FIGU-931103 format. One record per atom (N, C-alpha, C, CB): residue in one letter; chain; x, y, z. Coordinates in Angstrom, 2 decimals. Glycine has a CB too. Layout:
! FIGU-931103
- rest  kette  u  v  w
- A  A  X  Y  Z
...
//
This chain:
! FIGU-931103
- rest  kette  u  v  w
- M  A  0.87  -1.17  -0.11
- M  A  -0.03  0.12  0.10
- M  A  0.65  1.35  -0.03
- M  A  -0.66  0.16  1.45
- D  A  1.91  1.18  0.72
- D  A  2.95  2.34  0.64
- D  A  3.40  2.63  -0.63
- D  A  4.14  2.10  1.41
- Q  A  3.66  1.61  -1.29
- Q  A  4.27  1.78  -2.67
- Q  A  3.27  2.49  -3.55
- Q  A  4.68  0.38  -3.33
- Y  A  1.93  2.13  -3.43
- Y  A  0.99  2.72  -4.33
- Y  A  0.82  4.31  -3.95
- Y  A  -0.43  1.91  -4.22
- I  A  0.84  4.55  -2.61
- I  A  0.92  5.90  -2.11
- I  A  1.83  6.63  -2.86
- I  A  1.28  5.96  -0.74
- T  A  3.22  6.12  -2.67
- T  A  4.47  6.69  -3.02
- T  A  4.33  6.98  -4.57
- T  A  5.71  5.69  -2.64
- L  A  3.82  5.89  -5.21
- L  A  3.66  5.94  -6.71
- L  A  2.64  7.24  -7.10
- L  A  2.99  4.40  -7.26
- I  A  1.50  7.29  -6.46
- I  A  0.46  8.16  -6.74
- I  A  1.03  9.58  -6.35
- I  A  -0.88  7.75  -5.97
- T  A  1.64  9.66  -5.20
- T  A  2.37  11.12  -4.77
- T  A  3.28  11.44  -5.86
- T  A  3.29  11.07  -3.31
- A  A  4.03  10.67  -6.21
- A  A  5.16  10.95  -7.28
- A  A  4.44  11.26  -8.63
- A  A  6.22  9.61  -7.48
- L  A  3.40  10.61  -9.07
- L  A  2.67  11.02  -10.22
- L  A  1.92  12.32  -9.95
- L  A  1.72  9.92  -10.65
- L  A  1.43  12.54  -8.99
- L  A  0.56  13.75  -8.69
- L  A  1.41  14.84  -8.68
- L  A  -0.21  13.71  -7.37
- S  A  2.65  14.78  -8.22
- S  A  3.65  15.76  -7.96
- S  A  4.30  15.95  -9.45
- S  A  4.75  15.24  -6.76
- A  A  4.57  14.92  -10.18
- A  A  5.05  15.28  -11.52
- A  A  3.96  15.92  -12.56
- A  A  5.64  14.00  -12.12
- A  A  2.64  15.53  -12.30
- A  A  1.61  16.10  -12.99
- A  A  1.41  17.75  -12.45
- A  A  0.28  15.12  -12.74
- L  A  1.33  17.92  -11.23
- L  A  1.20  19.32  -10.85
- L  A  2.49  20.02  -11.11
- L  A  0.79  19.46  -9.40
- G  A  3.69  19.53  -11.09
- G  A  4.79  20.31  -11.58
- G  A  4.71  20.60  -13.11
- G  A  6.08  19.60  -11.25
- G  A  4.33  19.70  -13.84
- G  A  4.12  19.91  -15.45
- G  A  3.13  21.00  -15.56
- G  A  3.53  18.53  -16.29
- F  A  2.06  20.94  -15.00
- F  A  0.85  21.78  -14.95
- F  A  1.39  23.10  -14.80
- F  A  -0.17  21.42  -13.81
- V  A  2.14  23.43  -13.50
- V  A  2.55  24.40  -13.13
- V  A  3.56  25.14  -14.24
- V  A  3.03  24.07  -11.93
- A  A  4.50  24.31  -14.60
- A  A  5.44  24.77  -15.83
- A  A  4.60  25.09  -17.13
- A  A  6.55  23.55  -16.22
- L  A  3.46  24.36  -17.47
- L  A  2.82  24.68  -18.61
- L  A  2.21  25.89  -18.41
- L  A  1.94  23.72  -19.02
- V  A  1.49  26.34  -17.25
- V  A  0.89  27.53  -16.76
- V  A  1.88  28.53  -16.99
- V  A  0.46  27.46  -15.32
- S  A  3.09  28.45  -16.42
- S  A  4.13  29.48  -16.34
- S  A  4.59  29.87  -17.79
- S  A  5.37  28.96  -15.47
- V  A  4.77  28.82  -18.48
- V  A  5.05  29.25  -19.99
- V  A  4.06  29.90  -20.68
- V  A  5.35  28.16  -20.83
- F  A  2.89  29.55  -20.50
- F  A  1.61  30.19  -21.03
- F  A  1.72  31.64  -20.72
- F  A  0.25  29.58  -20.38
- F  A  1.81  31.91  -19.52
- F  A  1.86  33.44  -19.04
- F  A  3.01  34.09  -19.51
- F  A  1.88  33.61  -17.51
- T  A  4.26  33.38  -19.48
- T  A  5.40  34.11  -19.92
- T  A  5.34  34.41  -21.39
- T  A  6.62  33.37  -19.60
- N  A  4.79  33.42  -22.15
- N  A  4.50  33.65  -23.66
- N  A  3.50  34.92  -23.89
- N  A  3.80  32.25  -24.31
- R  A  2.44  34.76  -22.96
- R  A  1.39  35.86  -23.24
- R  A  2.06  37.21  -22.88
- R  A  -0.03  35.64  -22.34
- G  A  2.83  37.28  -21.73
- G  A  3.51  38.61  -21.42
- G  A  4.44  39.00  -22.53
- G  A  4.32  38.55  -20.06
- N  A  5.24  37.96  -23.09
- N  A  6.00  38.42  -23.95
- N  A  5.43  39.01  -25.33
- N  A  6.81  37.47  -24.10
- T  A  4.35  38.33  -25.72
- T  A  3.61  38.69  -26.82
- T  A  2.88  40.10  -26.61
- T  A  2.63  37.56  -27.11
- A  A  2.42  40.35  -25.48
- A  A  1.87  41.63  -25.10
- A  A  2.87  42.72  -25.18
- A  A  1.32  41.58  -23.74
- R  A  4.14  42.45  -24.69
- R  A  5.20  43.57  -24.71
- R  A  5.68  43.58  -26.10
- R  A  6.44  43.34  -23.66
- L  A  5.69  42.53  -27.05
- L  A  6.15  42.71  -28.46
- L  A  5.22  43.56  -29.13
- L  A  6.28  41.40  -29.24
- K  A  3.87  43.37  -28.97
- K  A  2.82  44.21  -29.48
- K  A  2.94  45.55  -29.04
- K  A  1.55  43.72  -29.11
- I  A  3.21  45.70  -27.86
- I  A  3.51  47.17  -27.38
- I  A  4.58  47.83  -28.08
- I  A  3.87  47.23  -25.93
- Q  A  5.78  46.96  -28.27
- Q  A  6.93  47.59  -28.89
- Q  A  6.63  47.79  -30.46
- Q  A  8.24  46.66  -28.63
- L  A  5.98  46.91  -30.90
- L  A  5.83  47.07  -32.50
- L  A  4.91  48.39  -32.78
- L  A  5.04  45.62  -33.23
- D  A  3.85  48.40  -31.95
- D  A  2.95  49.38  -31.93
- D  A  3.70  50.85  -31.76
- D  A  1.94  49.05  -30.81
- S  A  4.60  50.79  -30.85
- S  A  5.43  52.10  -30.66
- S  A  6.35  52.47  -31.84
- S  A  6.33  51.97  -29.39
- E  A  6.85  51.31  -32.45
- E  A  7.59  51.55  -33.43
- E  A  6.95  52.03  -34.62
- E  A  8.25  50.54  -33.65
- E  A  5.70  51.50  -34.99
- E  A  4.74  52.04  -36.08
- E  A  4.32  53.37  -35.74
- E  A  3.47  51.18  -36.26
- R  A  4.13  53.82  -34.54
- R  A  3.74  55.27  -34.14
- R  A  5.02  56.21  -34.64
- R  A  3.46  55.39  -32.35
- K  A  6.04  55.52  -34.26
- K  A  7.18  56.43  -34.42
- K  A  7.53  56.62  -36.02
- K  A  8.47  55.83  -33.59
- R  A  7.25  55.50  -36.86
- R  A  7.62  55.53  -38.16
- R  A  6.74  56.62  -38.74
- R  A  7.48  54.16  -38.84
- K  A  5.29  56.40  -38.37
- K  A  4.30  57.40  -38.81
- K  A  4.39  58.73  -38.55
- K  A  3.20  57.12  -38.38
- Q  A  5.01  59.03  -37.31
- Q  A  5.33  60.41  -36.98
- Q  A  6.62  60.90  -37.87
- Q  A  5.63  60.53  -35.37
- D  A  7.56  60.04  -38.01
- D  A  8.68  60.26  -38.84
- D  A  8.35  60.77  -40.28
- D  A  9.44  59.01  -38.91
- L  A  7.27  59.79  -40.86
- L  A  6.95  60.10  -42.16
- L  A  6.08  61.44  -42.11
- L  A  6.20  58.88  -42.83
- L  A  5.17  61.60  -41.29
- L  A  4.52  62.94  -41.30
- L  A  5.34  64.12  -41.13
- L  A  3.57  63.01  -40.32
- R  A  6.12  64.07  -40.35
- R  A  7.22  65.03  -40.02
- R  A  8.04  65.35  -41.31
- R  A  8.17  64.43  -38.88
- G  A  8.49  64.25  -42.07
- G  A  9.18  64.48  -43.17
- G  A  8.20  65.09  -44.46
- G  A  9.89  63.13  -43.47
- R  A  7.15  64.61  -44.49
- R  A  6.12  65.00  -45.29
- R  A  5.89  66.49  -45.07
- R  A  4.92  64.19  -45.01
- G  A  5.61  66.80  -43.92
- G  A  5.30  68.19  -43.58
- G  A  6.56  69.11  -43.89
- G  A  4.86  68.30  -42.03
- E  A  7.73  68.72  -43.36
- E  A  8.89  69.60  -43.81
- E  A  8.93  69.79  -45.34
- E  A  10.25  68.97  -43.34
- E  A  8.82  68.61  -46.14
- E  A  8.81  68.64  -47.55
- E  A  7.71  69.82  -48.14
- E  A  8.45  67.12  -48.05
- L  A  6.48  69.68  -47.74
- L  A  5.34  70.68  -47.90
- L  A  5.64  72.09  -47.63
- L  A  4.24  70.34  -47.05
- Y  A  6.20  72.18  -46.35
- Y  A  6.49  73.57  -46.06
- Y  A  7.67  74.17  -47.00
- Y  A  6.87  73.67  -44.56
- E  A  8.67  73.19  -47.27
- E  A  9.64  73.83  -48.18
- E  A  9.18  74.20  -49.60
- E  A  10.76  72.96  -48.31
- L  A  8.18  73.25  -50.19
- L  A  7.62  73.45  -51.41
- L  A  6.84  74.92  -51.41
- L  A  6.69  72.22  -51.71
- I  A  5.97  74.97  -50.37
- I  A  5.21  76.17  -50.25
- I  A  6.06  77.30  -50.09
- I  A  4.30  76.11  -49.18
- D  A  7.21  77.25  -49.41
- D  A  8.05  78.42  -49.23
- D  A  8.72  78.87  -50.70
- D  A  9.21  78.06  -48.09
- K  A  9.23  77.83  -51.38
- K  A  9.87  78.01  -52.65
- K  A  8.80  78.60  -53.62
- K  A  10.49  76.63  -53.18
- W  A  7.56  77.96  -53.59
- W  A  6.74  78.63  -54.47
- W  A  6.31  79.93  -54.15
- W  A  5.71  77.94  -54.70
- S  A  5.93  80.23  -52.89
- S  A  5.57  81.65  -52.44
- S  A  6.68  82.61  -52.79
- S  A  5.30  81.72  -50.90
- T  A  7.90  82.42  -52.60
- T  A  9.03  83.15  -52.91
- T  A  9.03  83.35  -54.37
- T  A  10.26  82.49  -52.42
- A  A  8.90  82.51  -55.15
- A  A  8.99  82.67  -56.67
- A  A  7.75  83.42  -56.97
- A  A  9.08  81.24  -57.52
- L  A  6.50  83.18  -56.40
- L  A  5.29  83.90  -56.86
- L  A  5.54  85.46  -56.40
- L  A  3.86  83.21  -56.16
- F  A  6.04  85.82  -55.32
- F  A  6.32  87.08  -54.89
- F  A  7.47  87.80  -55.79
- F  A  6.70  86.97  -53.43
- S  A  8.41  87.22  -56.15
- S  A  9.39  87.79  -56.91
- S  A  8.76  87.83  -58.45
- S  A  10.78  86.93  -56.74
- Y  A  7.95  86.99  -58.80
- Y  A  7.23  87.42  -60.12
- Y  A  6.31  88.54  -59.98
- Y  A  6.43  86.30  -60.73
- Y  A  5.60  88.57  -58.94
- Y  A  4.66  89.84  -58.66
- Y  A  5.42  91.22  -58.41
- Y  A  3.76  89.55  -57.33
- M  A  6.74  91.08  -57.95
- M  A  7.41  92.32  -57.76
- M  A  7.60  92.97  -59.07
- M  A  8.70  92.15  -57.07
- A  A  7.63  92.37  -60.37
- A  A  7.74  93.04  -61.53
- A  A  6.45  93.57  -62.05
- A  A  8.33  92.23  -62.44
- L  A  5.34  93.13  -61.51
- L  A  4.20  93.33  -62.33
- L  A  3.70  94.81  -61.96
- L  A  3.08  92.16  -62.08
- P  A  4.11  95.45  -60.81
- P  A  3.57  96.92  -60.61
- P  A  4.59  97.81  -61.66
- P  A  3.72  97.48  -58.78
- L  A  5.59  97.30  -62.12
- L  A  6.34  98.17  -63.13
- L  A  5.65  97.97  -64.36
- L  A  7.88  97.82  -63.31
- V  A  5.01  96.92  -64.75
- V  A  4.17  96.78  -66.03
- V  A  2.98  97.53  -66.01
- V  A  3.78  95.38  -66.30
- L  A  2.41  97.51  -64.76
- L  A  1.01  98.44  -64.55
- L  A  1.43  99.89  -64.64
- L  A  0.21  98.19  -62.97
- Q  A  2.64  100.21  -64.23
- Q  A  2.97  101.69  -64.31
- Q  A  3.43  102.07  -65.77
- Q  A  4.15  102.06  -63.26
- G  A  3.73  101.04  -66.58
- G  A  4.23  101.28  -67.89
- G  A  5.75  101.43  -68.00
- G  A  3.59  102.47  -68.42
- T  A  6.49  101.24  -66.88
- T  A  7.93  101.17  -66.91
- T  A  8.44  100.03  -67.67
- T  A  8.46  101.12  -65.56
- L  A  7.85  98.97  -67.50
- L  A  8.33  97.54  -67.91
- L  A  7.25  97.13  -68.76
- L  A  8.60  96.44  -66.67
- S  A  7.62  96.45  -70.12
- S  A  6.72  96.02  -70.98
- S  A  6.43  94.53  -70.70
- S  A  7.17  96.29  -72.33
- Y  A  5.44  93.95  -71.45
- Y  A  5.00  92.61  -71.00
- Y  A  6.08  91.87  -71.64
- Y  A  3.47  92.13  -71.43
- N  A  6.67  91.79  -72.73
- N  A  7.76  91.32  -73.08
- N  A  8.98  91.11  -72.20
- N  A  8.01  91.98  -73.97
- E  A  9.26  92.34  -71.53
- E  A  10.27  92.28  -70.59
- E  A  9.88  91.41  -69.34
- E  A  10.61  93.67  -70.20
- L  A  8.67  91.40  -68.98
- L  A  8.09  90.67  -68.00
- L  A  8.25  89.27  -68.30
- L  A  6.75  91.02  -67.81
- L  A  7.86  88.88  -69.40
- L  A  8.03  87.54  -70.06
- L  A  9.62  86.93  -69.94
- L  A  7.59  87.72  -71.68
- D  A  10.34  87.87  -70.29
- D  A  11.89  87.49  -70.11
- D  A  12.17  87.13  -68.74
- D  A  12.89  88.66  -70.48
- F  A  11.62  88.03  -67.92
- F  A  11.89  87.76  -66.41
- F  A  11.45  86.47  -65.98
- F  A  11.21  88.77  -65.51
- Q  A  10.07  86.18  -66.43
- Q  A  9.61  84.90  -66.13
- Q  A  10.45  83.80  -66.56
- Q  A  8.39  84.74  -66.66
- I  A  10.94  83.77  -67.70
- I  A  11.66  82.67  -68.32
- I  A  12.94  82.49  -67.53
- I  A  11.97  82.93  -69.84
- K  A  13.59  83.54  -67.25
- K  A  14.68  83.46  -66.25
- K  A  14.44  82.92  -64.83
- K  A  15.18  84.76  -66.10
- Q  A  13.32  83.26  -64.32
- Q  A  12.93  82.49  -63.12
- Q  A  12.66  80.99  -63.24
- Q  A  11.75  83.09  -62.61
- S  A  11.89  80.64  -64.37
- S  A  11.79  79.29  -64.68
- S  A  12.92  78.56  -64.73
- S  A  11.22  79.13  -65.76
- E  A  14.06  79.21  -65.23
- E  A  15.24  78.40  -65.60
- E  A  15.99  78.24  -64.41
- E  A  16.10  79.01  -66.71
- K  A  15.80  78.99  -63.40
- K  A  16.33  78.81  -62.08
- K  A  15.52  77.67  -61.29
- K  A  16.27  80.20  -61.33
- G  A  14.49  77.15  -61.79
- G  A  14.00  76.08  -61.10
- G  A  13.09  76.55  -59.91
- G  A  15.15  75.24  -60.65
- V  A  12.55  77.60  -59.94
- V  A  11.66  78.19  -58.74
- V  A  10.32  77.97  -58.84
- V  A  11.75  79.64  -58.58
- D  A  9.82  77.45  -60.06
- D  A  8.24  77.09  -60.28
- D  A  7.76  76.19  -59.30
- D  A  7.92  76.40  -61.67
- G  A  6.60  76.48  -58.76
- G  A  5.96  75.64  -57.84
- G  A  5.74  74.11  -58.32
- G  A  4.66  76.29  -57.52
- N  A  5.80  73.25  -57.65
- N  A  5.37  71.92  -57.86
- N  A  3.89  71.74  -57.27
- N  A  6.41  70.95  -57.19
- F  A  3.02  72.33  -58.14
- F  A  1.66  72.21  -57.53
- F  A  1.06  70.87  -57.39
- F  A  0.74  72.97  -58.26
- A  A  1.39  70.07  -58.06
- A  A  0.74  68.61  -58.06
- A  A  1.27  67.99  -56.78
- A  A  1.18  67.64  -59.44
- R  A  2.54  68.29  -56.37
- R  A  3.04  67.56  -55.28
- R  A  2.51  68.37  -54.03
- R  A  4.64  67.41  -55.34
- I  A  2.39  69.61  -54.14
- I  A  1.97  70.33  -53.03
- I  A  0.42  69.92  -52.54
- I  A  2.10  71.86  -53.41
- E  A  -0.39  69.83  -53.57
- E  A  -1.52  69.51  -53.51
- E  A  -1.81  68.04  -52.87
- E  A  -1.93  69.72  -54.74
- M  A  -1.08  67.06  -53.53
- M  A  -0.98  65.84  -53.10
- M  A  -0.69  65.76  -51.65
- M  A  -0.09  65.20  -53.83
- L  A  0.35  66.36  -51.14
- L  A  0.87  66.32  -49.66
- L  A  -0.31  66.97  -48.95
- L  A  2.40  67.18  -49.36
- I  A  -0.91  67.89  -49.28
- I  A  -2.06  68.41  -48.47
- I  A  -3.19  67.61  -48.37
- I  A  -2.51  69.60  -48.95
- D  A  -3.61  67.04  -49.47
- D  A  -4.80  66.09  -49.55
- D  A  -4.44  64.90  -48.89
- D  A  -5.25  65.76  -50.98
- V  A  -3.25  64.26  -49.00
- V  A  -2.90  63.04  -48.23
- V  A  -2.70  63.20  -46.94
- V  A  -1.83  62.44  -48.66
- Y  A  -1.69  64.05  -46.54
- Y  A  -1.29  64.15  -45.09
- Y  A  -1.76  65.29  -44.28
- Y  A  0.11  64.17  -44.99
- F  A  -2.09  66.45  -44.90
- F  A  -2.47  67.70  -44.16
- F  A  -3.77  68.28  -44.62
- F  A  -1.38  68.76  -44.31
- P  A  -4.90  67.43  -44.69
- P  A  -6.21  68.13  -45.10
- P  A  -6.53  69.44  -44.28
- P  A  -7.44  67.12  -44.91
- E  A  -6.14  69.40  -43.19
- E  A  -6.44  70.67  -42.33
- E  A  -6.04  71.79  -42.88
- E  A  -5.87  70.67  -41.05
- V  A  -5.01  71.89  -43.66
- V  A  -4.46  73.13  -44.17
- V  A  -5.11  73.44  -45.55
- V  A  -2.88  73.03  -44.28
- R  A  -6.21  72.64  -46.08
- R  A  -6.63  72.77  -47.46
- R  A  -7.24  74.18  -47.65
- R  A  -7.65  71.64  -47.84
- S  A  -8.06  74.74  -46.75
- S  A  -8.70  76.00  -46.89
- S  A  -7.67  77.13  -46.81
- S  A  -9.77  76.16  -45.85
- A  A  -6.52  77.15  -46.19
- A  A  -5.57  78.01  -46.30
- A  A  -4.99  77.91  -47.70
- A  A  -4.64  77.83  -45.26
- Y  A  -4.66  76.78  -48.23
- Y  A  -3.94  76.66  -49.53
- Y  A  -5.00  77.31  -50.55
- Y  A  -3.52  75.00  -49.92
- D  A  -6.15  76.99  -50.40
- D  A  -7.40  77.47  -51.32
- D  A  -7.38  78.96  -51.29
- D  A  -8.94  76.92  -50.77
- D  A  -7.18  79.43  -50.25
- D  A  -7.24  81.10  -50.03
- D  A  -6.15  81.66  -50.91
- D  A  -6.94  81.63  -48.36
- L  A  -4.98  81.12  -50.64
- L  A  -3.96  81.51  -51.34
- L  A  -4.00  81.44  -53.09
- L  A  -2.93  80.73  -50.74
- I  A  -4.50  80.39  -53.37
- I  A  -4.90  80.01  -54.68
- I  A  -5.85  81.23  -55.40
- I  A  -5.72  78.58  -54.53
- K  A  -7.03  81.35  -54.57
- K  A  -7.92  82.33  -54.79
- K  A  -7.42  83.89  -54.92
- K  A  -8.82  82.18  -53.77
- G  A  -6.38  84.22  -53.95
- G  A  -5.96  85.40  -54.04
- G  A  -5.02  85.49  -55.18
- G  A  -5.46  85.79  -52.86
- R  A  -4.17  84.48  -55.64
- R  A  -3.35  84.47  -56.75
- R  A  -4.00  84.60  -58.10
- R  A  -2.61  83.34  -56.71
- D  A  -5.37  83.83  -58.27
- D  A  -6.10  84.01  -59.29
- D  A  -6.66  85.45  -59.57
- D  A  -7.04  83.12  -59.17
- K  A  -7.02  86.20  -58.45
- K  A  -7.47  87.54  -58.27
- K  A  -6.38  88.56  -58.88
- K  A  -7.72  87.80  -56.73
- I  A  -5.23  88.16  -58.47
- I  A  -4.12  88.99  -59.20
- I  A  -3.94  88.69  -60.52
- I  A  -2.83  88.84  -58.62
- N  A  -3.85  87.66  -60.89
- N  A  -3.94  87.13  -62.29
- N  A  -4.92  87.89  -63.22
- N  A  -4.38  85.67  -62.24
- A  A  -6.11  87.92  -62.73
- A  A  -7.20  88.53  -63.33
- A  A  -7.08  90.01  -63.44
- A  A  -8.36  88.19  -62.64
- I  A  -6.50  90.64  -62.40
- I  A  -5.97  92.15  -62.72
- I  A  -5.04  92.42  -63.69
- I  A  -5.36  92.74  -61.65
- V  A  -3.95  91.41  -63.80
- V  A  -2.92  91.56  -64.72
- V  A  -3.59  91.34  -66.07
- V  A  -1.74  90.59  -64.45
- L  A  -4.43  90.28  -66.32
- L  A  -5.22  90.10  -67.72
- L  A  -5.97  91.19  -67.88
- L  A  -6.17  88.87  -67.84
- E  A  -6.63  91.83  -67.02
- E  A  -7.40  92.94  -67.35
- E  A  -6.59  94.25  -67.87
- E  A  -8.20  93.26  -66.14
- H  A  -5.43  94.44  -67.04
- H  A  -4.55  95.38  -67.61
- H  A  -4.04  95.14  -69.05
- H  A  -3.46  95.48  -66.74
- K  A  -3.58  93.93  -69.18
- K  A  -3.09  93.54  -70.48
- K  A  -3.99  93.67  -71.76
- K  A  -2.72  92.21  -70.36
- R  A  -5.36  93.34  -71.32
- R  A  -6.40  93.67  -72.44
- R  A  -6.48  95.19  -72.85
- R  A  -7.86  93.23  -71.94
- A  A  -6.60  95.88  -71.59
- A  A  -6.83  97.30  -71.73
- A  A  -5.59  98.03  -72.38
- A  A  -7.15  97.91  -70.33
- S  A  -4.48  97.46  -72.00
- S  A  -3.22  97.97  -72.77
- S  A  -3.16  97.81  -74.33
- S  A  -1.98  97.23  -72.23
- Q  A  -3.72  96.56  -74.57
- Q  A  -3.80  96.14  -76.05
- Q  A  -4.63  97.02  -76.83
- Q  A  -4.36  94.74  -76.21
- A  A  -5.67  97.50  -75.99
- A  A  -6.86  98.06  -76.60
- A  A  -6.59  99.65  -76.65
- A  A  -8.24  97.64  -75.74
- G  A  -5.41  99.96  -76.11
- G  A  -4.78  101.43  -75.99
- G  A  -5.65  102.26  -74.91
- G  A  -4.82  102.26  -77.57
- M  A  -6.20  101.63  -74.11
- M  A  -6.83  102.31  -72.92
- M  A  -6.26  101.87  -71.65
- M  A  -8.30  102.07  -72.88
- V  A  -5.20  102.64  -71.17
- V  A  -4.42  102.11  -70.03
- V  A  -4.64  103.37  -69.05
- V  A  -2.71  101.72  -70.42
- D  A  -5.21  103.20  -68.10
- D  A  -5.32  104.07  -66.73
- D  A  -5.05  102.82  -65.68
- D  A  -7.05  104.95  -66.48
- S  A  -3.81  102.64  -65.30
- S  A  -3.57  101.75  -64.45
- S  A  -3.52  102.02  -62.82
- S  A  -2.49  101.30  -64.92
- T  A  -3.98  103.22  -62.66
- T  A  -3.72  103.68  -61.08
- T  A  -4.82  102.76  -60.46
- T  A  -3.98  105.53  -60.67
- V  A  -6.13  102.70  -60.93
- V  A  -7.19  101.64  -60.18
- V  A  -6.47  100.34  -60.03
- V  A  -8.67  101.33  -61.09
- L  A  -6.11  99.79  -61.23
- L  A  -5.57  98.40  -61.21
- L  A  -4.30  98.21  -60.48
- L  A  -5.35  97.93  -62.55
- A  A  -3.57  99.31  -60.42
- A  A  -2.47  99.31  -59.41
- A  A  -2.66  99.19  -58.06
- A  A  -1.82  100.34  -59.49
- E  A  -3.66  100.00  -57.51
- E  A  -4.30  99.95  -56.23
- E  A  -4.65  98.45  -55.81
- E  A  -5.57  100.84  -56.27
- Q  A  -5.65  98.08  -56.87
- Q  A  -6.25  96.68  -56.56
- Q  A  -5.14  95.55  -56.40
- Q  A  -7.28  96.23  -57.78
- F  A  -4.09  95.68  -57.47
- F  A  -2.94  94.74  -57.51
- F  A  -2.24  94.81  -56.09
- F  A  -1.89  95.14  -58.73
- N  A  -1.93  96.01  -55.64
- N  A  -1.31  96.11  -54.38
- N  A  -2.14  95.48  -53.06
- N  A  -1.06  97.58  -54.21
- Q  A  -3.38  95.65  -53.28
- Q  A  -4.27  95.26  -52.10
- Q  A  -4.28  93.65  -52.34
- Q  A  -5.94  96.04  -52.12
- R  A  -4.59  93.19  -53.50
- R  A  -4.55  91.70  -53.73
- R  A  -3.04  91.03  -53.15
- R  A  -4.76  91.43  -55.47
- Q  A  -2.07  91.50  -53.64
- Q  A  -0.78  91.21  -53.38
- Q  A  -0.53  91.00  -51.90
- Q  A  0.04  92.23  -53.91
- S  A  -0.95  92.02  -51.05
- S  A  -0.89  91.99  -49.55
- S  A  -1.90  90.90  -49.06
- S  A  -1.25  93.47  -48.91
- E  A  -2.74  90.65  -49.55
- E  A  -3.72  89.49  -49.21
- E  A  -3.20  88.21  -49.55
- E  A  -5.04  89.62  -49.92
- V  A  -2.43  88.08  -50.59
- V  A  -1.81  86.79  -51.11
- V  A  -0.54  86.54  -50.12
- V  A  -1.32  86.93  -52.81
- L  A  0.09  87.76  -49.73
- L  A  1.25  87.61  -48.71
- L  A  0.74  87.13  -47.51
- L  A  2.02  88.89  -48.41
- Q  A  -0.29  87.58  -46.89
- Q  A  -0.83  87.06  -45.82
- Q  A  -1.43  85.67  -45.78
- Q  A  -1.67  87.89  -45.49
- A  A  -1.96  85.38  -46.96
- A  A  -2.55  83.84  -47.13
- A  A  -1.34  82.99  -47.20
- A  A  -3.52  83.56  -48.57
- A  A  -0.06  83.48  -47.71
- A  A  0.96  82.42  -47.85
- A  A  1.51  82.37  -46.33
- A  A  2.19  82.79  -49.07
- K  A  1.58  83.37  -45.62
- K  A  2.11  83.30  -44.27
- K  A  1.07  82.44  -43.39
- K  A  2.33  84.82  -43.68
- K  A  -0.09  82.57  -43.60
- K  A  -1.10  81.75  -42.94
- K  A  -0.95  80.19  -43.26
- K  A  -2.51  82.25  -43.39
- L  A  -0.73  80.00  -44.61
- L  A  -0.60  78.70  -44.83
- L  A  0.68  78.05  -44.24
- L  A  -0.68  78.52  -46.19
- K  A  1.84  78.82  -44.40
- K  A  3.07  78.30  -43.80
- K  A  2.94  77.96  -42.36
- K  A  4.16  79.28  -43.95
- A  A  2.18  78.89  -41.63
- A  A  2.06  78.91  -40.31
- A  A  1.22  77.58  -39.75
- A  A  1.40  80.25  -39.96
- Q  A  0.25  77.44  -40.61
- Q  A  -0.63  76.28  -40.33
- Q  A  0.16  74.86  -40.54
- Q  A  -1.92  76.36  -41.32
- V  A  1.09  74.77  -41.61
- V  A  1.74  73.79  -41.79
- V  A  2.85  73.43  -40.57
- V  A  2.24  74.02  -43.04
- L  A  3.40  74.54  -40.20
- L  A  4.26  74.43  -39.06
- L  A  3.60  74.07  -37.94
- L  A  4.94  75.57  -38.79
- E  A  2.26  74.39  -37.56
- E  A  1.65  73.98  -36.55
- E  A  1.32  72.51  -36.37
- E  A  0.65  74.68  -36.52
- R  A  1.01  72.05  -37.70
- R  A  0.58  70.57  -37.85
- R  A  1.99  69.83  -37.47
- R  A  -0.03  70.16  -39.53
- I  A  3.14  70.27  -38.06
- I  A  4.46  69.57  -37.76
- I  A  4.70  69.49  -36.52
- I  A  5.57  70.14  -38.30
- R  A  4.59  70.50  -35.88
- R  A  4.83  70.56  -34.16
- R  A  3.91  69.76  -33.61
- R  A  4.63  72.02  -33.40
- A  A  2.58  69.55  -34.01
- A  A  1.80  68.76  -33.24
- A  A  2.01  67.28  -33.39
- A  A  0.51  69.09  -33.49
- I  A  2.76  66.86  -34.30
- I  A  3.05  65.41  -34.69
- I  A  4.03  64.80  -33.43
- I  A  3.90  65.34  -36.31
//
């Protein structure tokens, strides 16, 4: 009888030890899996932050180059409106600017805004609307000068006002992009 008790005790001890080992391995693996998931999630968040930050910096740089080129182009337009500079001379200036590679990459700017920073879309649209208003003034002046009816004082005042609005819209857009980058 003692032999059976010893055998049963040994078997129960082995079974209990195996069960405890199995439960320990289960909880260890579960803890390791949870830790690995947390680590992978953290790495994924960091990767997304780095990607967004990089795209934001690229967007800011593209907007800055484009707005600088836009304003250097518009700096010569008051001279055209005043009659000091001809449209042909303005076109020569524009060609020189485009040879320097300062034209805006509008497709890239819009893609970055639409995909990564839709919050700044309205500020970008305001800038485009302001630019379009300036272009309308220039077109009106060009048509009037071709027709021989050039009184550019009103157009020059409108141009200066619109140019100031575009400058403010560009500053607002760049500030919003910076704000989004800092929030990442």
